[in-house]
N, CA, C, O and CB atoms as a CASP TS submission, in Angstrom:
PFRMAT TS
TARGET T0000
AUTHOR 0000-0000-0000
METHOD Language model
MODEL 1
PARENT N/A
ATOM      1  N   MET     1      96.668 -63.466  80.752  1.00  0.00           N
ATOM      2  CA  MET     1      96.863 -62.397  81.714  1.00  0.00           C
ATOM      3  C   MET     1      95.495 -61.807  82.060  1.00  0.00           C
ATOM      4  O   MET     1      94.713 -61.495  81.161  1.00  0.00           O
ATOM      5  CB  MET     1      97.828 -61.302  81.154  1.00  0.00           C
ATOM      6  N   PRO     2      95.195 -61.649  83.365  1.00  0.00           N
ATOM      7  CA  PRO     2      93.892 -61.098  83.743  1.00  0.00           C
ATOM      8  C   PRO     2      93.767 -59.627  83.353  1.00  0.00           C
ATOM      9  O   PRO     2      94.754 -58.896  83.275  1.00  0.00           O
ATOM     10  CB  PRO     2      93.669 -61.256  85.244  1.00  0.00           C
ATOM     11  N   THR     3      92.540 -59.224  83.114  1.00  0.00           N
ATOM     12  CA  THR     3      92.310 -57.817  82.778  1.00  0.00           C
ATOM     13  C   THR     3      92.429 -56.976  84.039  1.00  0.00           C
ATOM     14  O   THR     3      92.034 -57.426  85.114  1.00  0.00           O
ATOM     15  CB  THR     3      90.916 -57.618  82.115  1.00  0.00           C
ATOM     16  N   PRO     4      92.962 -55.772  83.933  1.00  0.00           N
ATOM     17  CA  PRO     4      93.097 -54.911  85.109  1.00  0.00           C
ATOM     18  C   PRO     4      91.726 -54.515  85.648  1.00  0.00           C
ATOM     19  O   PRO     4      90.746 -54.424  84.909  1.00  0.00           O
ATOM     20  CB  PRO     4      93.916 -53.654  84.766  1.00  0.00           C
ATOM     21  N   LEU     5      91.688 -54.284  86.949  1.00  0.00           N
ATOM     22  CA  LEU     5      90.445 -53.861  87.589  1.00  0.00           C
ATOM     23  C   LEU     5      90.189 -52.384  87.325  1.00  0.00           C
ATOM     24  O   LEU     5      91.117 -51.580  87.231  1.00  0.00           O
ATOM     25  CB  LEU     5      90.493 -54.132  89.104  1.00  0.00           C
ATOM     26  N   THR     6      88.928 -52.052  87.208  1.00  0.00           N
ATOM     27  CA  THR     6      88.562 -50.641  87.117  1.00  0.00           C
ATOM     28  C   THR     6      88.697 -50.046  88.512  1.00  0.00           C
ATOM     29  O   THR     6      88.721 -50.792  89.491  1.00  0.00           O
ATOM     30  CB  THR     6      87.103 -50.451  86.550  1.00  0.00           C
ATOM     31  N   PRO     7      88.786 -48.732  88.631  1.00  0.00           N
ATOM     32  CA  PRO     7      88.869 -48.127  89.965  1.00  0.00           C
ATOM     33  C   PRO     7      87.694 -48.534  90.864  1.00  0.00           C
ATOM     34  O   PRO     7      87.880 -48.747  92.062  1.00  0.00           O
ATOM     35  CB  PRO     7      88.917 -46.606  89.841  1.00  0.00           C
ATOM     36  N   GLN     8      86.506 -48.641  90.302  1.00  0.00           N
ATOM     37  CA  GLN     8      85.335 -49.028  91.091  1.00  0.00           C
ATOM     38  C   GLN     8      85.453 -50.479  91.571  1.00  0.00           C
ATOM     39  O   GLN     8      85.129 -50.785  92.718  1.00  0.00           O
ATOM     40  CB  GLN     8      84.047 -48.845  90.262  1.00  0.00           C
ATOM     41  N   GLU     9      85.919 -51.366  90.689  1.00  0.00           N
ATOM     42  CA  GLU     9      86.099 -52.769  91.071  1.00  0.00           C
ATOM     43  C   GLU     9      87.174 -52.910  92.149  1.00  0.00           C
ATOM     44  O   GLU     9      87.038 -53.701  93.082  1.00  0.00           O
ATOM     45  CB  GLU     9      86.469 -53.617  89.841  1.00  0.00           C
ATOM     46  N   ARG    10      88.230 -52.136  92.002  1.00  0.00           N
ATOM     47  CA  ARG    10      89.321 -52.180  92.982  1.00  0.00           C
ATOM     48  C   ARG    10      88.819 -51.727  94.349  1.00  0.00           C
ATOM     49  O   ARG    10      89.114 -52.370  95.356  1.00  0.00           O
ATOM     50  CB  ARG    10      90.505 -51.294  92.525  1.00  0.00           C
ATOM     51  N   GLU    11      88.071 -50.641  94.399  1.00  0.00           N
ATOM     52  CA  GLU    11      87.518 -50.145  95.662  1.00  0.00           C
ATOM     53  C   GLU    11      86.586 -51.171  96.299  1.00  0.00           C
ATOM     54  O   GLU    11      86.631 -51.387  97.510  1.00  0.00           O
ATOM     55  CB  GLU    11      86.768 -48.827  95.434  1.00  0.00           C
ATOM     56  N   ALA    12      85.743 -51.800  95.485  1.00  0.00           N
ATOM     57  CA  ALA    12      84.815 -52.813  96.002  1.00  0.00           C
ATOM     58  C   ALA    12      85.595 -53.993  96.585  1.00  0.00           C
ATOM     59  O   ALA    12      85.237 -54.514  97.641  1.00  0.00           O
ATOM     60  CB  ALA    12      83.857 -53.301  94.883  1.00  0.00           C
ATOM     61  N   LEU    13      86.651 -54.408  95.902  1.00  0.00           N
ATOM     62  CA  LEU    13      87.471 -55.510  96.380  1.00  0.00           C
ATOM     63  C   LEU    13      88.135 -55.157  97.707  1.00  0.00           C
ATOM     64  O   LEU    13      88.137 -55.967  98.635  1.00  0.00           O
ATOM     65  CB  LEU    13      88.528 -55.878  95.340  1.00  0.00           C
ATOM     66  N   LEU    14      88.694 -53.968  97.802  1.00  0.00           N
ATOM     67  CA  LEU    14      89.356 -53.547  99.037  1.00  0.00           C
ATOM     68  C   LEU    14      88.372 -53.426 100.192  1.00  0.00           C
ATOM     69  O   LEU    14      88.715 -53.741 101.331  1.00  0.00           O
ATOM     70  CB  LEU    14      90.068 -52.220  98.826  1.00  0.00           C
ATOM     71  N   ARG    15      87.150 -52.974  99.911  1.00  0.00           N
ATOM     72  CA  ARG    15      86.140 -52.877 100.980  1.00  0.00           C
ATOM     73  C   ARG    15      85.810 -54.248 101.550  1.00  0.00           C
ATOM     74  O   ARG    15      85.492 -54.371 102.733  1.00  0.00           O
ATOM     75  CB  ARG    15      84.859 -52.210 100.453  1.00  0.00           C
ATOM     76  N   ARG    16      85.883 -55.278 100.714  1.00  0.00           N
ATOM     77  CA  ARG    16      85.569 -56.631 101.188  1.00  0.00           C
ATOM     78  C   ARG    16      86.751 -57.293 101.887  1.00  0.00           C
ATOM     79  O   ARG    16      86.549 -58.021 102.858  1.00  0.00           O
ATOM     80  CB  ARG    16      85.121 -57.495 100.027  1.00  0.00           C
ATOM     81  N   THR    17      87.981 -57.062 101.422  1.00  0.00           N
ATOM     82  CA  THR    17      89.127 -57.788 101.968  1.00  0.00           C
ATOM     83  C   THR    17      89.801 -57.093 103.143  1.00  0.00           C
ATOM     84  O   THR    17      90.282 -57.771 104.051  1.00  0.00           O
ATOM     85  CB  THR    17      90.132 -58.005 100.894  1.00  0.00           C
ATOM     86  N   ALA    18      89.852 -55.782 103.158  1.00  0.00           N
ATOM     87  CA  ALA    18      90.564 -55.069 104.219  1.00  0.00           C
ATOM     88  C   ALA    18      90.010 -55.366 105.606  1.00  0.00           C
ATOM     89  O   ALA    18      90.803 -55.614 106.514  1.00  0.00           O
ATOM     90  CB  ALA    18      90.508 -53.585 103.965  1.00  0.00           C
ATOM     91  N   PRO    19      88.688 -55.356 105.825  1.00  0.00           N
ATOM     92  CA  PRO    19      88.196 -55.654 107.174  1.00  0.00           C
ATOM     93  C   PRO    19      88.600 -57.045 107.659  1.00  0.00           C
ATOM     94  O   PRO    19      88.913 -57.218 108.837  1.00  0.00           O
ATOM     95  CB  PRO    19      86.689 -55.527 107.209  1.00  0.00           C
ATOM     96  N   GLY    20      88.599 -58.031 106.772  1.00  0.00           N
ATOM     97  CA  GLY    20      89.010 -59.379 107.157  1.00  0.00           C
ATOM     98  C   GLY    20      90.468 -59.416 107.574  1.00  0.00           C
ATOM     99  O   GLY    20      90.822 -60.074 108.552  1.00  0.00           O
ATOM    100  N   ARG    21      91.305 -58.719 106.843  1.00  0.00           N
ATOM    101  CA  ARG    21      92.728 -58.683 107.183  1.00  0.00           C
ATOM    102  C   ARG    21      92.950 -57.927 108.486  1.00  0.00           C
ATOM    103  O   ARG    21      93.820 -58.293 109.276  1.00  0.00           O
ATOM    104  CB  ARG    21      93.539 -58.034 106.049  1.00  0.00           C
ATOM    105  N   GLN    22      92.170 -56.875 108.713  1.00  0.00           N
ATOM    106  CA  GLN    22      92.298 -56.133 109.962  1.00  0.00           C
ATOM    107  C   GLN    22      91.909 -57.014 111.142  1.00  0.00           C
ATOM    108  O   GLN    22      92.564 -56.980 112.184  1.00  0.00           O
ATOM    109  CB  GLN    22      91.430 -54.865 109.931  1.00  0.00           C
ATOM    110  N   LYS    23      90.845 -57.805 110.987  1.00  0.00           N
ATOM    111  CA  LYS    23      90.425 -58.707 112.060  1.00  0.00           C
ATOM    112  C   LYS    23      91.501 -59.748 112.328  1.00  0.00           C
ATOM    113  O   LYS    23      91.776 -60.070 113.484  1.00  0.00           O
ATOM    114  CB  LYS    23      89.094 -59.394 111.706  1.00  0.00           C
ATOM    115  N   GLN    24      92.117 -60.281 111.268  1.00  0.00           N
ATOM    116  CA  GLN    24      93.185 -61.262 111.460  1.00  0.00           C
ATOM    117  C   GLN    24      94.367 -60.633 112.185  1.00  0.00           C
ATOM    118  O   GLN    24      94.949 -61.252 113.076  1.00  0.00           O
ATOM    119  CB  GLN    24      93.637 -61.840 110.111  1.00  0.00           C
ATOM    120  N   ALA    25      94.722 -59.417 111.813  1.00  0.00           N
ATOM    121  CA  ALA    25      95.844 -58.736 112.461  1.00  0.00           C
ATOM    122  C   ALA    25      95.535 -58.473 113.926  1.00  0.00           C
ATOM    123  O   ALA    25      96.396 -58.667 114.784  1.00  0.00           O
ATOM    124  CB  ALA    25      96.168 -57.417 111.743  1.00  0.00           C
ATOM    125  N   GLU    26      94.319 -58.035 114.222  1.00  0.00           N
ATOM    126  CA  GLU    26      93.936 -57.782 115.609  1.00  0.00           C
ATOM    127  C   GLU    26      93.991 -59.066 116.426  1.00  0.00           C
ATOM    128  O   GLU    26      94.487 -59.064 117.553  1.00  0.00           O
ATOM    129  CB  GLU    26      92.531 -57.170 115.677  1.00  0.00           C
ATOM    130  N   ALA    27      93.486 -60.159 115.868  1.00  0.00           N
ATOM    131  CA  ALA    27      93.514 -61.444 116.569  1.00  0.00           C
ATOM    132  C   ALA    27      94.958 -61.890 116.797  1.00  0.00           C
ATOM    133  O   ALA    27      95.289 -62.390 117.872  1.00  0.00           O
ATOM    134  CB  ALA    27      92.738 -62.518 115.768  1.00  0.00           C
ATOM    135  N   PHE    28      95.815 -61.712 115.794  1.00  0.00           N
ATOM    136  CA  PHE    28      97.217 -62.095 115.926  1.00  0.00           C
ATOM    137  C   PHE    28      97.888 -61.283 117.031  1.00  0.00           C
ATOM    138  O   PHE    28      98.625 -61.838 117.846  1.00  0.00           O
ATOM    139  CB  PHE    28      97.960 -61.900 114.591  1.00  0.00           C
ATOM    140  N   LEU    29      97.639 -59.976 117.065  1.00  0.00           N
ATOM    141  CA  LEU    29      98.259 -59.125 118.079  1.00  0.00           C
ATOM    142  C   LEU    29      97.743 -59.424 119.482  1.00  0.00           C
ATOM    143  O   LEU    29      98.440 -59.175 120.465  1.00  0.00           O
ATOM    144  CB  LEU    29      98.018 -57.668 117.748  1.00  0.00           C
ATOM    145  N   ARG    30      96.523 -59.959 119.583  1.00  0.00           N
ATOM    146  CA  ARG    30      95.978 -60.365 120.881  1.00  0.00           C
ATOM    147  C   ARG    30      96.541 -61.707 121.321  1.00  0.00           C
ATOM    148  O   ARG    30      96.286 -62.151 122.440  1.00  0.00           O
ATOM    149  CB  ARG    30      94.453 -60.435 120.821  1.00  0.00           C
ATOM    150  N   GLY    31      97.308 -62.359 120.445  1.00  0.00           N
ATOM    151  CA  GLY    31      97.861 -63.664 120.778  1.00  0.00           C
ATOM    152  C   GLY    31      97.006 -64.812 120.308  1.00  0.00           C
ATOM    153  O   GLY    31      97.247 -65.961 120.679  1.00  0.00           O
ATOM    154  N   GLN    32      96.008 -64.520 119.495  1.00  0.00           N
ATOM    155  CA  GLN    32      95.149 -65.557 118.931  1.00  0.00           C
ATOM    156  C   GLN    32      95.546 -65.727 117.478  1.00  0.00           C
ATOM    157  O   GLN    32      95.307 -64.848 116.651  1.00  0.00           O
ATOM    158  CB  GLN    32      93.625 -65.197 119.071  1.00  0.00           C
ATOM    159  N   SER    33      96.146 -66.850 117.178  1.00  0.00           N
ATOM    160  CA  SER    33      96.638 -67.066 115.822  1.00  0.00           C
ATOM    161  C   SER    33      95.499 -67.348 114.861  1.00  0.00           C
ATOM    162  O   SER    33      94.628 -68.162 115.169  1.00  0.00           O
ATOM    163  CB  SER    33      97.636 -68.211 115.796  1.00  0.00           C
ATOM    164  N   PRO    34      95.481 -66.688 113.689  1.00  0.00           N
ATOM    165  CA  PRO    34      94.473 -67.028 112.681  1.00  0.00           C
ATOM    166  C   PRO    34      94.624 -68.473 112.223  1.00  0.00           C
ATOM    167  O   PRO    34      95.694 -69.063 112.371  1.00  0.00           O
ATOM    168  CB  PRO    34      94.578 -66.081 111.477  1.00  0.00           C
ATOM    169  N   GLY    35      93.578 -69.037 111.677  1.00  0.00           N
ATOM    170  CA  GLY    35      93.576 -70.428 111.247  1.00  0.00           C
ATOM    171  C   GLY    35      94.685 -70.779 110.279  1.00  0.00           C
ATOM    172  O   GLY    35      95.235 -71.877 110.353  1.00  0.00           O
ATOM    173  N   VAL    36      95.030 -69.876 109.372  1.00  0.00           N
ATOM    174  CA  VAL    36      96.077 -70.166 108.396  1.00  0.00           C
ATOM    175  C   VAL    36      97.404 -70.382 109.104  1.00  0.00           C
ATOM    176  O   VAL    36      98.157 -71.285 108.741  1.00  0.00           O
ATOM    177  CB  VAL    36      96.196 -69.027 107.367  1.00  0.00           C
ATOM    178  N   MET    37      97.699 -69.572 110.101  1.00  0.00           N
ATOM    179  CA  MET    37      98.953 -69.736 110.825  1.00  0.00           C
ATOM    180  C   MET    37      98.986 -71.071 111.557  1.00  0.00           C
ATOM    181  O   MET    37     100.034 -71.713 111.628  1.00  0.00           O
ATOM    182  CB  MET    37      99.155 -68.585 111.813  1.00  0.00           C
ATOM    183  N   GLN    38      97.854 -71.494 112.100  1.00  0.00           N
ATOM    184  CA  GLN    38      97.812 -72.778 112.788  1.00  0.00           C
ATOM    185  C   GLN    38      98.106 -73.918 111.822  1.00  0.00           C
ATOM    186  O   GLN    38      98.693 -74.929 112.210  1.00  0.00           O
ATOM    187  CB  GLN    38      96.450 -72.986 113.453  1.00  0.00           C
ATOM    188  N   ARG    39      97.707 -73.761 110.585  1.00  0.00           N
ATOM    189  CA  ARG    39      97.962 -74.804 109.589  1.00  0.00           C
ATOM    190  C   ARG    39      99.455 -74.948 109.319  1.00  0.00           C
ATOM    191  O   ARG    39      99.961 -76.065 109.211  1.00  0.00           O
ATOM    192  CB  ARG    39      97.218 -74.492 108.282  1.00  0.00           C
ATOM    193  N   TYR    40     100.159 -73.835 109.211  1.00  0.00           N
ATOM    194  CA  TYR    40     101.573 -73.880 108.868  1.00  0.00           C
ATOM    195  C   TYR    40     102.485 -74.021 110.085  1.00  0.00           C
ATOM    196  O   TYR    40     103.628 -74.454 109.945  1.00  0.00           O
ATOM    197  CB  TYR    40     101.944 -72.644 108.109  1.00  0.00           C
ATOM    198  N   ALA    41     102.010 -73.672 111.250  1.00  0.00           N
ATOM    199  CA  ALA    41     102.816 -73.789 112.472  1.00  0.00           C
ATOM    200  C   ALA    41     101.947 -74.319 113.608  1.00  0.00           C
ATOM    201  O   ALA    41     101.676 -73.595 114.566  1.00  0.00           O
ATOM    202  CB  ALA    41     103.445 -72.417 112.861  1.00  0.00           C
ATOM    203  N   PRO    42     101.505 -75.583 113.511  1.00  0.00           N
ATOM    204  CA  PRO    42     100.571 -76.109 114.506  1.00  0.00           C
ATOM    205  C   PRO    42     101.156 -76.220 115.908  1.00  0.00           C
ATOM    206  O   PRO    42     100.405 -76.239 116.883  1.00  0.00           O
ATOM    207  CB  PRO    42     100.090 -77.450 114.074  1.00  0.00           C
ATOM    208  N   ASP    43     102.491 -76.294 116.033  1.00  0.00           N
ATOM    209  CA  ASP    43     103.082 -76.423 117.362  1.00  0.00           C
ATOM    210  C   ASP    43     103.539 -75.083 117.938  1.00  0.00           C
ATOM    211  O   ASP    43     104.221 -75.049 118.962  1.00  0.00           O
ATOM    212  CB  ASP    43     104.253 -77.376 117.310  1.00  0.00           C
ATOM    213  N   ALA    44     103.173 -73.995 117.296  1.00  0.00           N
ATOM    214  CA  ALA    44     103.536 -72.670 117.807  1.00  0.00           C
ATOM    215  C   ALA    44     102.744 -72.385 119.080  1.00  0.00           C
ATOM    216  O   ALA    44     101.566 -72.727 119.183  1.00  0.00           O
ATOM    217  CB  ALA    44     103.274 -71.566 116.737  1.00  0.00           C
ATOM    218  N   VAL    45     103.400 -71.763 120.034  1.00  0.00           N
ATOM    219  CA  VAL    45     102.745 -71.421 121.295  1.00  0.00           C
ATOM    220  C   VAL    45     102.916 -69.934 121.556  1.00  0.00           C
ATOM    221  O   VAL    45     103.946 -69.349 121.219  1.00  0.00           O
ATOM    222  CB  VAL    45     103.320 -72.257 122.472  1.00  0.00           C
ATOM    223  N   ALA    46     101.918 -69.338 122.148  1.00  0.00           N
ATOM    224  CA  ALA    46     101.985 -67.910 122.465  1.00  0.00           C
ATOM    225  C   ALA    46     102.659 -67.728 123.817  1.00  0.00           C
ATOM    226  O   ALA    46     102.186 -68.245 124.828  1.00  0.00           O
ATOM    227  CB  ALA    46     100.568 -67.268 122.467  1.00  0.00           C
ATOM    228  N   ASP    47     103.753 -66.998 123.831  1.00  0.00           N
ATOM    229  CA  ASP    47     104.429 -66.651 125.067  1.00  0.00           C
ATOM    230  C   ASP    47     103.740 -65.411 125.626  1.00  0.00           C
ATOM    231  O   ASP    47     103.489 -64.468 124.876  1.00  0.00           O
ATOM    232  CB  ASP    47     105.967 -66.406 124.840  1.00  0.00           C
ATOM    233  N   PRO    48     103.424 -65.383 126.922  1.00  0.00           N
ATOM    234  CA  PRO    48     102.711 -64.224 127.473  1.00  0.00           C
ATOM    235  C   PRO    48     103.426 -62.892 127.249  1.00  0.00           C
ATOM    236  O   PRO    48     102.776 -61.856 127.103  1.00  0.00           O
ATOM    237  CB  PRO    48     102.498 -64.423 128.945  1.00  0.00           C
ATOM    238  N   GLU    49     104.759 -62.915 127.220  1.00  0.00           N
ATOM    239  CA  GLU    49     105.503 -61.666 127.064  1.00  0.00           C
ATOM    240  C   GLU    49     105.969 -61.422 125.631  1.00  0.00           C
ATOM    241  O   GLU    49     106.025 -60.275 125.188  1.00  0.00           O
ATOM    242  CB  GLU    49     106.695 -61.669 127.984  1.00  0.00           C
ATOM    243  N   GLN    50     106.305 -62.491 124.901  1.00  0.00           N
ATOM    244  CA  GLN    50     106.881 -62.328 123.574  1.00  0.00           C
ATOM    245  C   GLN    50     105.899 -62.558 122.442  1.00  0.00           C
ATOM    246  O   GLN    50     106.233 -62.300 121.285  1.00  0.00           O
ATOM    247  CB  GLN    50     108.024 -63.251 123.418  1.00  0.00           C
ATOM    248  N   GLY    51     104.712 -63.031 122.733  1.00  0.00           N
ATOM    249  CA  GLY    51     103.751 -63.324 121.671  1.00  0.00           C
ATOM    250  C   GLY    51     104.016 -64.694 121.081  1.00  0.00           C
ATOM    251  O   GLY    51     104.410 -65.617 121.794  1.00  0.00           O
ATOM    252  N   TRP    52     103.803 -64.830 119.782  1.00  0.00           N
ATOM    253  CA  TRP    52     103.959 -66.132 119.130  1.00  0.00           C
ATOM    254  C   TRP    52     105.421 -66.417 118.869  1.00  0.00           C
ATOM    255  O   TRP    52     106.110 -65.647 118.199  1.00  0.00           O
ATOM    256  CB  TRP    52     103.168 -66.186 117.818  1.00  0.00           C
ATOM    257  N   VAL    53     105.890 -67.538 119.406  1.00  0.00           N
ATOM    258  CA  VAL    53     107.278 -67.952 119.260  1.00  0.00           C
ATOM    259  C   VAL    53     107.278 -69.386 118.738  1.00  0.00           C
ATOM    260  O   VAL    53     106.653 -70.261 119.337  1.00  0.00           O
ATOM    261  CB  VAL    53     108.062 -67.834 120.620  1.00  0.00           C
ATOM    262  N   GLU    54     107.964 -69.630 117.643  1.00  0.00           N
ATOM    263  CA  GLU    54     108.054 -70.962 117.067  1.00  0.00           C
ATOM    264  C   GLU    54     109.382 -71.598 117.441  1.00  0.00           C
ATOM    265  O   GLU    54     110.392 -70.909 117.587  1.00  0.00           O
ATOM    266  CB  GLU    54     107.891 -70.909 115.539  1.00  0.00           C
ATOM    267  N   GLY    55     109.373 -72.903 117.595  1.00  0.00           N
ATOM    268  CA  GLY    55     110.597 -73.641 117.869  1.00  0.00           C
ATOM    269  C   GLY    55     111.479 -73.694 116.630  1.00  0.00           C
ATOM    270  O   GLY    55     111.030 -73.419 115.517  1.00  0.00           O
ATOM    271  N   ASP    56     112.747 -74.054 116.843  1.00  0.00           N
ATOM    272  CA  ASP    56     113.692 -74.136 115.724  1.00  0.00           C
ATOM    273  C   ASP    56     113.217 -75.105 114.651  1.00  0.00           C
ATOM    274  O   ASP    56     113.350 -74.834 113.458  1.00  0.00           O
ATOM    275  CB  ASP    56     115.067 -74.559 116.224  1.00  0.00           C
ATOM    276  N   GLU    57     112.658 -76.247 115.082  1.00  0.00           N
ATOM    277  CA  GLU    57     112.181 -77.239 114.115  1.00  0.00           C
ATOM    278  C   GLU    57     111.065 -76.661 113.245  1.00  0.00           C
ATOM    279  O   GLU    57     111.029 -76.893 112.037  1.00  0.00           O
ATOM    280  CB  GLU    57     111.685 -78.501 114.842  1.00  0.00           C
ATOM    281  N   THR    58     110.163 -75.915 113.861  1.00  0.00           N
ATOM    282  CA  THR    58     109.067 -75.299 113.107  1.00  0.00           C
ATOM    283  C   THR    58     109.603 -74.292 112.099  1.00  0.00           C
ATOM    284  O   THR    58     109.151 -74.253 110.955  1.00  0.00           O
ATOM    285  CB  THR    58     108.074 -74.615 114.059  1.00  0.00           C
ATOM    286  N   VAL    59     110.559 -73.484 112.520  1.00  0.00           N
ATOM    287  CA  VAL    59     111.139 -72.481 111.623  1.00  0.00           C
ATOM    288  C   VAL    59     111.804 -73.165 110.433  1.00  0.00           C
ATOM    289  O   VAL    59     111.642 -72.724 109.295  1.00  0.00           O
ATOM    290  CB  VAL    59     112.163 -71.596 112.378  1.00  0.00           C
ATOM    291  N   GLN    60     112.549 -74.238 110.686  1.00  0.00           N
ATOM    292  CA  GLN    60     113.204 -74.963 109.595  1.00  0.00           C
ATOM    293  C   GLN    60     112.178 -75.583 108.650  1.00  0.00           C
ATOM    294  O   GLN    60     112.360 -75.561 107.433  1.00  0.00           O
ATOM    295  CB  GLN    60     114.126 -76.053 110.155  1.00  0.00           C
ATOM    296  N   ARG    61     111.089 -76.142 109.215  1.00  0.00           N
ATOM    297  CA  ARG    61     110.046 -76.744 108.381  1.00  0.00           C
ATOM    298  C   ARG    61     109.378 -75.679 107.514  1.00  0.00           C
ATOM    299  O   ARG    61     109.107 -75.915 106.337  1.00  0.00           O
ATOM    300  CB  ARG    61     108.993 -77.460 109.257  1.00  0.00           C
ATOM    301  N   LEU    62     109.113 -74.512 108.093  1.00  0.00           N
ATOM    302  CA  LEU    62     108.505 -73.425 107.326  1.00  0.00           C
ATOM    303  C   LEU    62     109.451 -72.929 106.226  1.00  0.00           C
ATOM    304  O   LEU    62     109.009 -72.607 105.123  1.00  0.00           O
ATOM    305  CB  LEU    62     108.124 -72.263 108.261  1.00  0.00           C
ATOM    306  N   ALA    63     110.736 -72.869 106.527  1.00  0.00           N
ATOM    307  CA  ALA    63     111.710 -72.430 105.520  1.00  0.00           C
ATOM    308  C   ALA    63     111.737 -73.414 104.353  1.00  0.00           C
ATOM    309  O   ALA    63     111.770 -73.003 103.194  1.00  0.00           O
ATOM    310  CB  ALA    63     113.125 -72.296 106.144  1.00  0.00           C
ATOM    311  N   ARG    64     111.723 -74.722 104.659  1.00  0.00           N
ATOM    312  CA  ARG    64     111.698 -75.728 103.583  1.00  0.00           C
ATOM    313  C   ARG    64     110.417 -75.603 102.771  1.00  0.00           C
ATOM    314  O   ARG    64     110.439 -75.678 101.543  1.00  0.00           O
ATOM    315  CB  ARG    64     111.823 -77.158 104.163  1.00  0.00           C
ATOM    316  N   TRP    65     109.298 -75.411 103.468  1.00  0.00           N
ATOM    317  CA  TRP    65     108.013 -75.289 102.768  1.00  0.00           C
ATOM    318  C   TRP    65     108.043 -74.098 101.810  1.00  0.00           C
ATOM    319  O   TRP    65     107.586 -74.204 100.672  1.00  0.00           O
ATOM    320  CB  TRP    65     106.850 -75.133 103.782  1.00  0.00           C
ATOM    321  N   ARG    66     108.582 -72.961 102.270  1.00  0.00           N
ATOM    322  CA  ARG    66     108.630 -71.768 101.410  1.00  0.00           C
ATOM    323  C   ARG    66     109.521 -71.989 100.199  1.00  0.00           C
ATOM    324  O   ARG    66     109.224 -71.492  99.113  1.00  0.00           O
ATOM    325  CB  ARG    66     109.127 -70.557 102.202  1.00  0.00           C
ATOM    326  N   GLU    67     110.610 -72.728 100.372  1.00  0.00           N
ATOM    327  CA  GLU    67     111.500 -73.005  99.242  1.00  0.00           C
ATOM    328  C   GLU    67     110.826 -73.901  98.213  1.00  0.00           C
ATOM    329  O   GLU    67     111.061 -73.763  97.012  1.00  0.00           O
ATOM    330  CB  GLU    67     112.794 -73.654  99.731  1.00  0.00           C
ATOM    331  N   GLU    68     109.986 -74.823  98.685  1.00  0.00           N
ATOM    332  CA  GLU    68     109.349 -75.791  97.795  1.00  0.00           C
ATOM    333  C   GLU    68     107.991 -75.330  97.280  1.00  0.00           C
ATOM    334  O   GLU    68     107.471 -75.893  96.317  1.00  0.00           O
ATOM    335  CB  GLU    68     109.191 -77.104  98.504  1.00  0.00           C
ATOM    336  N   ALA    69     107.414 -74.315  97.909  1.00  0.00           N
ATOM    337  CA  ALA    69     106.059 -73.873  97.555  1.00  0.00           C
ATOM    338  C   ALA    69     106.019 -73.323  96.130  1.00  0.00           C
ATOM    339  O   ALA    69     106.951 -72.668  95.663  1.00  0.00           O
ATOM    340  CB  ALA    69     105.562 -72.804  98.548  1.00  0.00           C
ATOM    341  N   ILE    70     104.921 -73.610  95.471  1.00  0.00           N
ATOM    342  CA  ILE    70     104.713 -73.092  94.119  1.00  0.00           C
ATOM    343  C   ILE    70     103.823 -71.863  94.231  1.00  0.00           C
ATOM    344  O   ILE    70     102.636 -71.981  94.537  1.00  0.00           O
ATOM    345  CB  ILE    70     104.074 -74.177  93.170  1.00  0.00           C
ATOM    346  N   TYR    71     104.369 -70.724  93.994  1.00  0.00           N
ATOM    347  CA  TYR    71     103.600 -69.477  93.991  1.00  0.00           C
ATOM    348  C   TYR    71     104.342 -68.397  93.277  1.00  0.00           C
ATOM    349  O   TYR    71     103.849 -67.273  93.174  1.00  0.00           O
ATOM    350  CB  TYR    71     103.278 -69.032  95.399  1.00  0.00           C
TER
END
């Protein structure tokens, strides 16, 4: 079991990771999918009005992947 982070270590970690996640969220909301999403849903297309919409086949493939994923 990993040792818990000290408050200072936790703050340092959040300072490094939060901006990256904010940039990914901003890109996603602009209709630009982050690289990780492209890996799991390569055939996803951005609809001008609805944003990112996946086909039924993609949704089923992602559901199977999540059921089989080890995490």
